N, C-alpha and C positions, 0 to 999 in steps of 0.2 A: 560107675564112677568110683574112684579111689578117694576116700575121705579120711583125713587125719585131723583129729581135734586134740589139742594139747592145752594144758593150763600152766601158768607160771604164777606162783603164789596163790593158787586157786585149785580146788578140787573140782573136776568136771563131774557134775551130778547128772543123773539120767534126764532130768528136766532140761538142763542146759544142752545136753547132747541132742535131745529130740528137737529143741528149738532151732539149733544150728542146722540139723538135718532137714527140717521143714524149709528153711531158707535156701538150701543148696539146690532145690528143684527150680528156683527162680533163675539160677545161672545155667544149670544143665539143659534146660529147655531150648537154649539158643544154639546148642551144638549137637550135631549128629553123632560125633565121635565121643567116646568116653573121656572124661576129664579127670585130672588129678587136682585135688583141692586140699590145701593146708590151712587150718584155722588155729590161731593162737589167741587164747583168752588170758588176759594178764591184769593183775591188780597191783598198782603201785601208788603210794601216797593218796589213797582214797579215790583214785581215778581208775575207772574200768575201761580197758582197751581191748578192742577186737581187731585182729589183723588177719586178713584173708588173702591168700595167694592161690591163683588158679593157673594151672599149666594145661594148655590145650594146643596140640599140634605146633609146637615151636613158639607160641605166643604166651606171654606171662601177663596176667592181669593181677593187680594188687591194690588193696585198699586198707587203710587204717583209720579207725575212728575211736575217739575217747569221749566218755561222758561219765556221769555219776551213777549210772545204772547199766549193768552188763547187758540186759535185754535190749535196752535202747541202743547201746553201742553195736550190737549184732544187727539190729534193724538198719542202722545208719550205714554200716560198712557194706552190707549186701545191696542196699540201694545205690551206694556209690559205685560198686563194681558193675551193677546193671546199667547205670548211666554211662560208664566207660564203654560198655558194649554198644550201646545206642550211639554214642558220640563217634565211635570209630567203626561203625557197622559196615560201611562200604569198603573201607580200607581193609578191614579184617576179612570180609567176604572175598575180596580180590586175592589176598594173600593165601587164604585157605584153598582157593580154586587153583592157584598156581602150584601148590604142593612142592615148593622148592626149599622149604626151611627144615632144618634138622630140629629135633626136639631138644629143648634146653632143660637141663636138670641141674638145679642148684643143690650142692651138698656142703654143709657147713662142717668145718673141722676146728676144733679148739686147739690152738697152739699152746705148748707148755710155756709157762712164764720163764723169762730169761732176764739176765742182767744187762741185756743190750740197751744201748742208748735209745734206739727207736723200737719200741715194743709193738709188735703186730697183735692187735686185739682180736681180729677175726679174719679168717681166710675163707673165700668162696671159690668153688670150682664149678665151671660150666663149659659146655661145648659152645664154641664160637660159630654162629651160623652165618653162612654167606648171605648178604643182603645189600640193598642200596642204602645210602645215607638217609633217605627219606623213611625207609622202613625202620632203620635204627632209631630215628627220632620218634617215630610212632611207638616203638617198643619202650623207649626211655620215658615217654609221657605216660604210657600205660602203667609203668612201674613207679611213676612219680619220683624218679631219680633225677639228679642233676647231670649225670653223664652215663654213657653206655658204650661198652667195647663190643666191636663186631668185626667180621671179616668182610671187607669191601669187595663185592662181587665184580665191580667195574674195574678196579685197579688190581685186584687179586692180592691184597695185602691187608694186614691188621690196621684197624682205624678206631677212633673214638669220636663220638659226637658229644657235645656238652651244651648246657644252657648258659648263655652269657648274662651278665648283670642287666644289659639293656633289653632283655626279653627275646633276643634273637638266638640263633644256634651257631655253634662253632664246630669245625671238623678238624681233627688231628689225624694226619696220615703218616705212616712210616715211609722212609726212603729206602730204596733198594741199594 
């Protein structure tokens, strides 16, 4: 397993590192393949936040929890990711069995500040994996995002799924 632990406004002590490493075993045991896990521990306005992102064979699991105690936030977020695995267990098992998904790698780049009217605060790069709209909705829900861009394997074109205000999902497809 590849583990990255970072702190923002916080120094990562050996005790915190060991506590996080202890919890990573809860997630690794669900997968035969090695996983990549990024953990961000952050303090802002007296709130302790733990953010965990797990990359495994093209699927991204993500959880964020906030509390007044960092150890409590770590416990809560790892429990949340574990619940995600249980909730989507059959769908994830089907997807891993098919082995049709490319690994997604998010890399953040900071854009230099400009005087432009529309300032881009953050840029993400990732490989767009071919999948069905249902798989894209699953991935979007695992990330807890409101939208997800993917390559629609059925229409062979880029597409976006999004969560509507009424709780249903929308699909935006490009025209050729």
